[in-house]
C-alpha positions in Angstrom: -20.1 -32.4 -39.7 -17.8 -31.2 -36.9 -16.7 -28.2 -39.5 -20.3 -27.1 -39.3 -19.6 -27.1 -35.0 -16.5 -25.8 -35.2 -18.4 -22.5 -37.5 -20.8 -21.5 -35.1 -17.4 -22.1 -32.6 -15.6 -19.9 -33.6 -16.2 -16.3 -32.2 -15.9 -18.5 -28.8 -13.3 -20.9 -29.1 -10.8 -19.1 -28.7 -9.6 -19.8 -25.1 -7.1 -17.2 -24.2 -7.2 -14.5 -26.8 -8.8 -11.8 -25.1 -6.6 -11.5 -22.4 -7.0 -8.3 -20.6 -4.5 -5.8 -22.2 -2.8 -8.1 -24.2 -2.0 -6.8 -27.8 -4.7 -6.7 -30.5 -8.1 -8.8 -30.4 -7.4 -11.9 -32.7 -9.7 -12.5 -36.0 -10.8 -16.0 -35.4 -11.6 -15.9 -39.4 -8.5 -16.5 -39.9 -8.3 -19.3 -38.5 -7.9 -22.1 -41.5 -9.6 -26.2 -40.1 -6.6 -28.7 -41.0 -5.9 -29.8 -44.5 -6.2 -33.1 -45.7 -2.6 -34.7 -46.4 -1.6 -34.5 -49.5 -0.7 -37.0 -51.7 3.0 -37.9 -52.2 3.2 -37.5 -55.2 2.5 -33.4 -54.4 5.3 -33.8 -51.4 7.6 -30.5 -51.9 9.2 -29.7 -48.4 8.7 -26.5 -47.6 12.0 -24.6 -47.7 12.7 -22.4 -43.5 15.4 -20.7 -43.1 18.4 -21.8 -41.5 18.3 -22.8 -38.4 19.3 -19.7 -36.1 18.6 -16.9 -38.8 14.9 -15.5 -39.8 13.7 -15.7 -42.8 15.1 -13.0 -45.5 12.3 -10.1 -45.9 10.9 -9.8 -49.9 12.4 -6.5 -51.4 11.4 -3.4 -51.5 8.0 -3.1 -53.1 8.0 -6.7 -54.0 4.7 -9.0 -52.4 6.2 -11.7 -50.3 5.6 -14.8 -51.2 2.9 -16.9 -49.3 4.3 -19.0 -46.8 4.4 -22.8 -48.3 1.7 -25.3 -46.7 3.2 -28.0 -44.6 2.3 -31.3 -46.5 3.4 -34.5 -45.8 2.6 -37.8 -47.0 -0.3 -39.5 -45.9 0.2 -42.6 -42.9 3.7 -40.8 -41.9 4.3 -41.4 -38.4 5.3 -39.7 -35.7 7.5 -41.3 -32.6 5.6 -39.2 -30.2 7.5 -39.7 -26.3 5.0 -37.5 -25.0 2.4 -37.5 -21.8 2.1 -35.7 -18.5 3.5 -37.5 -16.0 2.6 -41.1 -15.3 2.1 -44.5 -17.5 -1.5 -43.7 -16.6 -1.2 -39.7 -18.4 -0.1 -40.7 -21.5 -1.1 -41.2 -25.2 -2.6 -44.5 -24.5 -4.2 -46.1 -22.3 -2.3 -47.5 -19.2 -3.1 -51.2 -18.3 -4.5 -50.0 -15.0 -6.7 -48.2 -16.7 -8.0 -50.1 -19.3 -7.9 -53.5 -17.3 -8.8 -56.4 -19.5 -10.8 -53.8 -21.7 -12.7 -50.8 -20.6 -15.8 -48.8 -23.3 -16.0 -45.5 -22.7 -19.0 -43.0 -23.3 -18.5 -43.4 -26.9 -19.6 -46.7 -27.3 -16.0 -47.9 -27.8 -14.0 -50.8 -26.2 -10.6 -50.0 -25.4 -7.4 -52.1 -24.7 -4.7 -51.5 -23.1 -1.7 -50.1 -24.8 -4.8 -48.3 -27.7 -4.5 -44.8 -28.0 -6.8 -42.5 -26.3 -9.7 -41.2 -27.6 -8.5 -37.7 -28.5 -5.5 -39.3 -29.9 -7.0 -41.5 -32.3 -9.3 -38.0 -33.3 -5.9 -36.5 -33.9 -4.5 -39.2 -36.0 -8.0 -39.5 -38.3 -7.7 -35.5 -38.9 -4.1 -35.3 -39.4 -3.5 -38.0 -41.8 -0.8 -39.6 -39.6 0.2 -42.2 -37.7 1.1 -42.1 -33.8 3.6 -44.7 -32.3 3.5 -44.2 -28.6 7.3 -43.9 -27.5 6.4 -42.5 -23.5 8.0 -43.9 -20.8 5.6 -42.1 -18.8 8.0 -39.7 -16.3 7.8 -36.4 -15.5 8.7 -33.4 -18.4 12.2 -33.4 -16.4 12.9 -37.5 -16.5 11.1 -38.1 -20.2 13.7 -35.5 -21.8 16.5 -36.9 -19.9 15.8 -40.3 -20.5 16.1 -40.2 -24.1 18.6 -37.0 -24.5 21.5 -38.9 -25.8 19.1 -41.5 -28.2 17.1 -38.3 -30.0 17.1 -39.9 -33.5 14.4 -42.6 -32.1 11.9 -40.2 -30.5 10.6 -37.0 -33.2 8.3 -34.9 -30.5 9.3 -35.1 -27.1 8.5 -33.8 -23.7 10.7 -31.6 -21.9 11.0 -29.1 -19.5 10.7 -25.3 -21.2 14.4 -25.1 -19.6 15.7 -28.1 -20.7 14.5 -27.7 -24.7 15.2 -24.5 -24.8 19.0 -25.4 -23.5 19.1 -28.1 -25.7 17.3 -26.0 -28.3 20.4 -23.6 -28.6 22.6 -27.3 -29.2 20.8 -27.8 -32.2 19.3 -30.9 -30.6 15.6 -29.6 -30.5 14.2 -27.8 -33.5 13.8 -23.7 -33.6 9.8 -23.9 -34.1 9.8 -20.2 -34.5 11.5 -20.9 -37.9 8.6 -22.2 -39.2 5.7 -19.8 -37.5 4.4 -18.5 -41.3 3.1 -22.0 -42.4 1.8 -22.8 -38.7 -1.3 -20.1 -38.9 -3.3 -20.6 -35.9 0.2 -21.0 -34.0 1.2 -17.8 -35.3 -2.1 -15.7 -34.7 -2.7 -17.1 -30.7 1.0 -15.6 -30.2 0.6 -12.3 -32.1 -2.5 -12.1 -30.1 -0.8 -12.9 -26.5 2.5 -11.7 -26.7 3.6 -12.6 -23.0 2.8 -15.9 -23.6 5.3 -14.9 -27.2 8.1 -14.3 -24.7 7.5 -16.6 -22.1 8.9 -19.3 -25.2 11.7 -17.1 -26.3 14.3 -18.8 -26.1 16.9 -16.8 -27.7 16.5 -12.7 -28.6 18.9 -12.5 -31.3 16.7 -14.9 -33.5 13.9 -14.9 -31.8 14.2 -18.8 -31.7 11.1 -21.1 -30.4 12.1 -24.4 -29.1 8.2 -26.3 -27.6 5.1 -25.5 -27.4 3.4 -24.1 -24.5 1.4 -25.7 -22.1 -1.9 -23.5 -20.5 -3.5 -25.1 -17.6 -6.3 -22.9 -18.2 -5.1 -19.1 -19.1 -5.4 -15.5 -17.9 -7.8 -16.7 -15.2 -7.8 -17.4 -11.6 -6.0 -20.8 -9.9 -5.5 -21.4 -5.8 -7.9 -20.1 -3.6 -9.3 -19.7 -0.5 -11.8 -22.0 0.9 -13.4 -22.5 4.2 -16.4 -24.2 5.7 -18.6 -21.0 5.0 -21.6 -22.9 7.4 -19.0 -23.0 10.6 -19.0 -19.1 10.0 -22.4 -18.7 10.1 -22.5 -20.8 12.9 -20.9 -18.5 14.7 -21.7 -14.9 13.2 -25.0 -15.0 12.2 -28.2 -13.8 13.8 -29.6 -11.3 16.1 -28.2 -10.4 20.2 -24.8 -12.6 21.8 -23.7 -15.6 20.4 -24.5 -18.8 23.6 -23.1 -22.0 23.6 -23.6 -24.7 26.5 -19.9 -25.4 25.8 -16.6 -24.4 23.9 -12.6 -24.4 24.6 -10.3 -21.4 25.7 -8.0 -19.7 22.8 -4.2 -20.0 23.3 -2.0 -17.1 24.8 -1.9 -14.3 22.1 1.4 -14.9 20.0 0.2 -13.4 16.3 0.0 -9.1 16.4 -1.8 -6.7 14.7 -1.3 -6.6 10.7 -3.4 -3.8 9.4 -3.8 0.0 11.5 -4.9 0.2 14.7 -6.4 3.7 14.2 -7.6 5.7 11.1 -10.5 4.5 8.6 -9.9 2.2 5.2 -12.2 2.2 2.3 -12.0 -0.7 0.2 -14.2 -1.5 -3.3 -16.2 -4.5 -2.8 -19.0 -6.3 -5.1 -22.0 -5.8 -3.9 -24.2 -8.7 -2.5 -26.3 -9.5 -4.9 -23.8 -9.2 -7.6 -24.9 -6.2 -9.4 -21.8 -3.9 -9.4 -19.6 -2.4 -7.2 -19.2 0.0 -3.7 -17.1 1.4 -0.9 -16.9 -0.7 2.2 -15.2 1.4 5.5 -13.1 0.0 7.4 -13.4 2.4 10.7 -10.7 1.3 13.5 -11.6 4.5 15.1 -14.9 3.7 15.9 -14.0 -0.4 16.2 -10.5 -0.6 16.9 -8.1 -3.7 15.4 -9.8 -6.9 17.0 -6.1 -8.3 17.2 -5.4 -5.6 19.8 -8.2 -5.6 21.6 -8.2 -10.1 21.6 -4.8 -10.0 22.8 -5.1 -7.7 25.4 -7.2 -10.1 26.4 -5.4 -12.3 27.0 -6.3 -16.6 26.9 -10.5 -16.2 26.9 -13.4 -18.7 26.3 -14.6 -19.4 22.7 -18.1 -17.9 23.4 -16.4 -14.4 24.3 -14.0 -14.2 21.6 -17.0 -15.0 19.5 -18.9 -12.1 20.6 -16.3 -9.7 20.9 -15.2 -10.4 16.5 -19.4 -10.2 16.1 -19.3 -6.9 18.2 -15.7 -5.9 16.5 -17.6 -6.3 13.0 -21.1 -4.0 13.3 -18.9 -1.2 14.7 -15.8 -1.8 12.4 -18.5 -1.6 9.3 -21.5 0.5 10.5 -23.6 -2.2 10.4 -22.9 -3.2 6.4 -23.4 -6.6 7.4 -26.2 -6.8 9.5 -26.7 -10.0 11.0 -25.0 -12.0 8.1 -22.2 -11.2 9.7 -20.4 -13.9 7.8 -20.9 -12.3 3.9 -17.5 -10.6 6.0 -15.9 -13.8 5.0 -17.7 -15.7 2.8 -19.8 -13.0 0.4 -20.2 -11.7 -2.5 -19.4 -8.6 -0.6 -16.5 -10.0 1.1 -14.1 -7.3 2.5 -11.5 -9.8 5.0 -7.7 -9.0 5.9 -5.5 -11.5 7.6 -6.2 -9.9 11.6 -9.6 -10.9 10.7 -9.3 -14.4 9.6 -7.2 -14.5 12.6 -9.6 -13.5 15.1 -11.9 -16.1 13.4 -9.2 -18.8 13.5 -9.3 -18.0 17.1 -12.8 -18.4 17.1 -13.4 -21.8 14.8 -10.6 -23.8 17.5 -12.1 -22.6 20.7 -16.2 -23.9 20.0 -15.5 -27.8 18.6 -18.7 -28.2 20.5 -20.5 -26.0 18.8 -18.9 -26.4 15.2 -18.7 -30.5 14.4 -19.9 -31.7 17.9 -16.3 -33.1 19.0 -13.8 -31.4 21.7 -10.8 -30.5 18.6 -11.0 -28.3 15.4 -8.0 -27.7 12.9 -8.4 -24.0 11.5 -5.5 -24.2 8.4 -4.5 -26.7 7.3 -2.7 -28.0 3.6 -4.1 -30.9 1.4 -1.5 -33.2 2.4 0.4 -32.8 5.1 3.3 -35.1 4.0 3.8 -34.1 0.6 6.0 -30.5 0.7 4.1 -29.6 -3.1 1.0 -29.4 -0.7 2.6 -27.9 2.0 4.1 -24.7 0.3 1.1 -23.6 -0.5 0.8 -22.1 3.1 4.1 -20.0 2.3 1.6 -18.8 -1.6 -1.1 -18.1 0.8 1.3 -15.8 3.4 1.4 -14.1 0.6 -1.8 -13.4 -0.4 -2.6 -12.5 3.6 0.5 -10.0 3.9 0.6 -8.7 0.8 3.6 -10.2 -0.8 4.8 -10.1 -4.4 6.9 -13.9 -5.2 5.7 -16.4 -3.4 3.4 -17.5 -5.9 5.3 -16.7 -9.1 5.0 -17.8 -12.3 8.9 -18.0 -12.1 11.3 -19.7 -9.0 9.9 -16.7 -6.2 10.6 -14.0 -9.3 8.9 -10.5 -9.5 9.1 -6.9 -11.4 9.5 -3.7 -9.0 7.7 -0.3 -10.0 10.5 0.2 -11.4 10.9 -2.6 -13.9 13.6 -4.6 -11.7 13.6 -8.1 -10.9 12.7 -8.8 -7.3 12.9 -12.7 -4.9 11.2 -13.0 -2.6 13.5 -15.3 -1.1 15.6 -12.6 -0.9 13.4 -9.9 0.6 13.3 -8.8 4.7 9.4 -8.6 4.5 8.7 -11.6 2.8 10.2 -13.3 6.2 8.6 -11.0 8.0 5.4 -12.7 6.5 6.2 -15.8 7.2 6.6 -14.5 10.6 3.3 -14.1 10.8 2.8 -17.7 10.1 5.1 -19.6 12.9 2.9 -17.0 15.2 -0.3 -18.6 13.8 1.1 -22.2 13.9 2.1 -20.9 17.4 -1.0 -20.5 18.8 -2.6 -23.8 17.3 -4.3 -22.4 14.2 -2.0 -24.1 12.0 -3.4 -28.4 11.9 -1.2 -30.2 14.3 0.0 -32.7 11.3 1.0 -29.6 9.7 2.9 -28.9 12.4 4.0 -33.1 12.6 4.6 -35.2 10.1 6.8 -37.5 11.7 3.9 -39.8 11.1 4.2 -39.7 7.5 0.6 -40.1 6.8 -2.0 -37.1 6.0 -5.2 -36.6 8.2 -8.4 -35.9 5.6 -9.8 -33.2 7.7 -12.3 -32.1 5.3 -13.7 -36.1 4.9 -13.3 -36.4 8.9 -15.2 -33.2 9.4 -12.3 -31.7 11.3 -11.2 -29.3 9.0 -11.8 -25.1 8.6 -9.8 -24.1 5.7 -6.9 -24.5 3.2 -5.8 -22.3 0.0 -6.2 -24.8 -3.0 -7.7 -25.2 -6.0 -11.5 -25.0 -6.6 -12.7 -28.1 -8.7 -11.1 -30.6 -6.9 -11.7 -29.9 -3.0 -14.9 -28.5 -3.2 -16.1 -32.1 -4.7 -16.3 -33.6 -1.1 -20.3 -31.2 -1.4 -21.4 -33.3 -3.8 -23.3 -35.9 -1.8 -22.4 -39.1 -3.6 -19.2 -38.5 -1.8 -20.8 -38.8 1.2 -19.1 -36.5 2.9 -21.2 -33.5 4.2 -24.7 -33.2 6.4 -27.4 -31.2 4.6 -25.8 -27.3 5.4 -22.7 -27.8 5.4 -20.5 -26.0 2.7 -17.2 -26.2 1.6 -16.6 -22.9 -0.8 -14.1 -20.4 -2.2 -14.2 -17.5 -0.6 -12.8 -13.6 -1.9 -8.8 -13.2 -1.7 -7.8 -11.3 1.2 -7.8 -7.2 1.6 -4.2 -6.7 2.2 -1.1 -3.5 1.7 0.4 -4.5 -1.7 3.4 -2.1 -2.5 2.2 -1.6 -6.1 4.0 2.2 -6.2 1.3 3.9 -5.2 2.7 5.9 -1.4 2.7 4.1 1.0 1.2 1.9 -0.4 -2.5 0.1 -1.6 -5.3 -1.8 0.5 -6.8 -3.7 -2.3 -7.2 -6.9 -3.3 -4.8 -9.1 -5.2 -3.9 -12.3 -6.1 -0.5 -13.8 -7.6 -2.5 -17.1 -8.3 -2.6 -16.3 -11.7 -2.6 -19.1 -14.6 0.3 -18.5 -17.6 2.4 -20.7 -19.6 3.3 -23.9 -17.2 7.0 -25.2 -16.8 6.3 -28.2 -19.2 5.8 -28.4 -23.5 6.2 -30.8 -26.2 9.2 -30.1 -28.4 10.6 -31.9 -31.9 13.5 -33.9 -31.9 15.9 -32.9 -34.9 17.8 -35.8 -35.2 14.5 -37.9 -35.0 13.1 -35.6 -37.8 16.1 -35.4 -39.5 16.5 -35.4 -43.5 13.2 -36.9 -43.5 10.5 -33.6 -44.0 7.2 -35.5 -43.6 7.7 -36.3 -40.3 8.6 -32.3 -39.5 5.6 -31.5 -41.2 3.5 -33.5 -39.8 5.2 -32.1 -36.6 4.9 -28.6 -36.7 1.4 -29.2 -38.4 0.4 -30.7 -34.9 1.2 -28.3 -33.2 0.0 -25.7 -35.1 -3.3 -27.7 -35.0 -4.2 -27.8 -31.1 -4.2 -24.2 -31.3 -6.8 -23.7 -34.2 -10.5 -23.8 -32.8 -11.1 -27.4 -33.6 -7.7 -28.3 -31.6 -8.6 -26.3 -28.8 -11.7 -28.2 -28.2 -10.6 -31.0 -28.7 -7.2 -30.6 -26.4 -10.0 -30.0 -23.6 -13.1 -32.0 -24.4 -11.3 -35.1 -26.5 -14.0 -35.9 -29.7 -17.4 -35.2 -30.3 -18.4 -38.7 -28.9 -17.7 -36.9 -25.3 -20.1 -33.5 -26.1 -23.3 -32.6 -26.4 -25.1 -31.8 -29.8 -28.6 -30.5 -31.1 -30.0 -32.2 -33.5 -28.7 -30.8 -36.0 -24.6 -31.5 -35.2 -24.0 -28.4 -33.9 -22.4 -28.4 -30.6 -25.2 -27.5 -27.6 -22.7 -24.5 -25.9 -23.4 -22.5 -22.7 -22.0 -19.4 -21.6 -18.1 -19.9 -19.5 -16.1 -16.2 -18.7 -18.2 -14.1 -21.5 -18.0 -16.7 -24.4 -20.1 -19.9 -25.3 -18.7 -23.1 -24.7 -19.2 -27.0 -25.5 -21.2 -28.3 -22.9 -20.1 -32.2 -22.4 -22.5 -34.9 -22.6 -24.6 -36.2 -20.3 -22.8 -40.1 -20.8 -18.9 -37.7 -20.3 -20.4 -36.9 -16.8 -22.3 -40.3 -15.5 -18.8 -41.6 -16.5 -16.5 -39.1 -15.0 -18.7 -39.4 -12.3 -17.5 -43.7 -12.0 -14.0 -43.3 -13.4 -12.3 -40.8 -12.3 -15.3 -39.4 -8.8 -15.8 -36.4 -10.3 -12.3 -35.2 -11.0 -11.7 -33.7 -14.3 -7.7 -33.7 -14.9 -7.9 -37.2 -13.6 -10.9 -38.2 -16.1 -9.5 -36.5 -18.8 -5.8 -37.5 -18.6 -6.3 -40.9 -17.7 -9.2 -41.6 -20.1 -10.1 -39.2 -23.2 -6.0 -38.1 -23.3 -7.1 -34.4 -23.4 -5.6 -31.4 -21.4 -1.7 -33.8 -21.6 -0.6 -30.2 -23.3 -1.0 -27.6 -25.9 -3.9 -25.0 -23.8 -6.9 -26.7 -21.6 -9.8 -24.9 -21.2 -11.5 -24.5 -18.0 -14.5 -24.7 -19.7 -15.1 -28.5 -19.2 -13.5 -28.1 -15.6 -16.1 -25.6 -14.6 -19.2 -27.7 -15.6 -17.8 -30.8 -13.4 -17.4 -28.9 -10.6 -20.1 -28.8 -7.8 -22.8 -26.2 -7.3 -21.1 -25.6 -4.2 -17.6 -25.2 -6.1 -19.6 -23.1 -8.8 -21.0 -20.9 -5.9 -17.9 -19.1 -4.6 -15.7 -19.1 -8.1 -18.7 -17.1 -9.2 -18.0 -14.2 -6.7 -14.8 -14.9 -7.3 -15.3 -14.4 -10.9 -17.3 -11.6 -10.4 -14.7 -9.8 -8.4 -12.4 -10.2 -11.0 -14.7 -8.9 -13.9 -15.5 -5.8 -11.6 -12.2 -4.9 -10.7 -12.2 -5.7 -7.4 -9.9 -8.6 -7.1 -6.6 -7.1 -9.5 -4.2 -9.7 -10.8 -0.8 -9.7 -12.7 -0.6 -9.2 -16.2 0.2 -11.4 -19.4 1.1 -7.8 -20.7 4.0 -5.9 -20.7 2.9 -3.2 -18.4 2.9 0.8 -17.6 3.6 0.1 -14.1 5.6 -3.3 -14.2 4.8 -4.4 -10.7 1.9 -5.4 -12.6 3.3 -7.4 -15.2 3.4 -11.3 -14.9 7.0 -12.7 -14.7 7.9 -15.2 -18.2 7.4 -18.5 -16.7 10.8 -19.2 -18.4 13.4 -16.3 -19.4 16.3 -16.5 -21.9 19.5 -17.1 -20.4 22.1 -18.8 -22.1 24.1 -21.9 -21.4 26.5 -20.3 -19.7 24.5 -18.7 -17.7 22.0 -21.4 -16.8 25.4 -23.1 -15.6 26.3 -20.5 -13.9 23.0 -20.5 -11.7 23.1 -24.2 -11.5 25.5 -23.4 -9.5 24.1 -21.5 -6.9 22.6 -25.1 -5.7 20.6 -23.5 -2.9 18.5 -21.7 -5.7 17.2 -24.4 -8.0 14.3 -26.2 -8.5 15.7 -29.2 -5.5 17.2 -26.6 -3.1 16.8 -25.0 0.1 13.3 -23.3 -1.1 11.9 -26.3 -3.2 7.9 -27.0 -3.9 8.3 -30.5 -5.2 7.5 -32.9 -3.7 9.3 -34.7 -1.7 11.2 -31.5 -1.5 12.8 -29.0 1.5 11.3 -25.5 1.6 12.6 -23.5 4.5 9.9 -21.4 4.0 7.8 -24.2 5.4 10.4 -24.8 7.4 10.2 -21.3 8.9 6.2 -21.7 9.6 6.6 -24.5 11.6 10.2 -24.3 13.6 10.6 -20.2 12.8 14.6 -19.4 12.6 15.9 -22.7 13.0 18.2 -22.2 9.3 22.2 -21.7 10.7 23.3 -17.8 10.1 19.3 -17.7 9.2 17.8 -16.0 13.2 15.9 -13.1 12.0 14.2 -11.7 8.5 17.1 -9.7 7.8 19.9 -12.1 8.0 18.0 -14.8 5.9 17.6 -12.8 3.3 21.4 -11.5 3.3 22.2 -15.4 3.6 20.6 -16.2 0.2 21.7 -12.9 -1.1 25.3 -12.8 0.1 26.3 -16.4 0.6 24.0 -18.6 -1.7 24.7 -16.6 -4.6 21.2 -14.5 -4.7 22.6 -11.4 -5.9 24.9 -13.4 -8.9 21.2 -14.7 -9.8 19.1 -12.2 -9.6 21.9 -10.2 -12.4 21.9 -13.2 -14.4 18.5 -13.3 -14.9 18.0 -9.8 -15.0 19.9 -9.3 -18.1 18.4 -12.2 -19.5 15.3 -10.1 -18.9 16.4 -6.9 -20.5 17.8 -8.8 -23.1 13.9 -10.1 -23.4 12.0 -6.3 -23.1 14.6 -5.4 -25.7 13.7 -8.3 -28.1 9.3 -7.6 -27.4 10.8 -3.2 -27.9 11.9 -3.9 -31.6 9.3 -6.5 -32.7 6.6 -3.6 -31.7 
């Protein structure tokens, strides 16, 4: 029955196989379903090339021999030290989650220590036995726990950099040697060359030391989110805005980013989503709203709103009519940084109108005391002011128009963008708790109706719109909005005023590797581990790794999946019992539910189709606007391909630096993951510090000094040279392959 369901989806479920500009399309007919394990008597170990060597080509005129199948004894045990990042998100149910026993939507009761449904199904399909050895650590710490005892495990979680480093030492198996025996995985890589480049650990041999993990792929990741109802209250309607009470705006500090004269044309999606049209920002007619507000000084909130209303009418020639809020929250939105700052001034000066109190916060972070979330303010700055590298897939790296690697930490303009964020902070437009975390607590601005906007993941943050959360009242709405217009230096003369997002999903930095010591001398274990990876990239495996087993998916009377359209493809719907259970057990948070209960989305390729179904109606509305804009080309993004203009190319998640090079890079301690620009939970980030306090680091008194200190004193130039050398080798390897 399952094969019949899969057959109906073969043309749709290659979750990332249609990457724009990323090589040829996949012929999904080539994907074979997993073979049943062969009986022990038939076992003949496949003879891969020697470690680090390419397989010998067939003699000229001689047909290449077909690759041997990955066969292994039925019931082969794989010792799996694999999971996501905690005891709750491993292959087996955690005691805290399972309690005295938990019955899931498949009708089965599970206990602590039992494999989760996804991995029970993996055992059945592949004919293997899983022994869960996972210690419940992050990928980096899990690998460190096992690296001196690799003979005790067969597969292990790790960061891409560590798995590659130890792969080069022979500690981790080079699965690149076995690609011909892994038809699903091989086809996936051939269809998506940027993925292949991101996981290539050695450009001489083409070695691959881990199976990549995708939390969605070739799709937008983070988005700006706004209280739509607040924008509508301030900007919409005939006549002037009036209010019984308002506060006064702070003394202006922020200065114009956008032009103060002239005209700019922006391509935008029509309000009804039927196509695109050109919208003009006419500064000759309206002036620059920040320049006008600054000239007025501190003003009452009512005056500020009416200044912004007049500006919108004049700058856009009445395009938005009386629904001026659409400049920010509509399908045809075209807002920029200056317009947002003007709006923020209006928001914080009118709490009486917006929430009936005397105080409201403008920009905020999800968790004020978590550096990992505070860095989102830095990422947002990149989008507001057209700065590449602040939301890079690797460190702060990006390509310039000539294909040279650049590091935002060494860019003067990056620090100037953060200066602008500090100006917002000085005006009180960034939340009080972001500015002062001394109490170590996070204010729940959304839940308390006192926060206006932040930059984050759509699904988890728009769950608050669901009535069951009892957060918002009738008419209140928190929704993803269009990314801003900014001047991006993409090689066009003077830069290009457009919408661009650097928040683009690609290979993540974690993966699963095969322990050489664990499978040494045991072809059954090796082949079973390789088969597991290959299965995860088959159509059936991709569904299982995202949705869990069939019992959690809605089916028709004939056993086929019920499907819906997602990003132009037909994808399965989750079962009604699954949806109910997700809200009951995880408050609608798809990722928590999938990882903690089903055991899916722990690695490999996660489809966003399941998550989309768990998004609130309001969440889908905002995400739909953005998806439409991306599809129609009015939001640009990095391409997961080697592009003609390298500026548009996504940086590989990992570059194949040698051990010696990595050892050298690790000496530049201010630039490492735990250094001065960390994005980890308990880390320090100088960009965040600058938003709060300005230039406080010794020797970094302005943008030029900051960039120079990183480049000249902290090893930035040498770091960049080593990264560039690795990229040059990778590009040469790619050219030779093609």
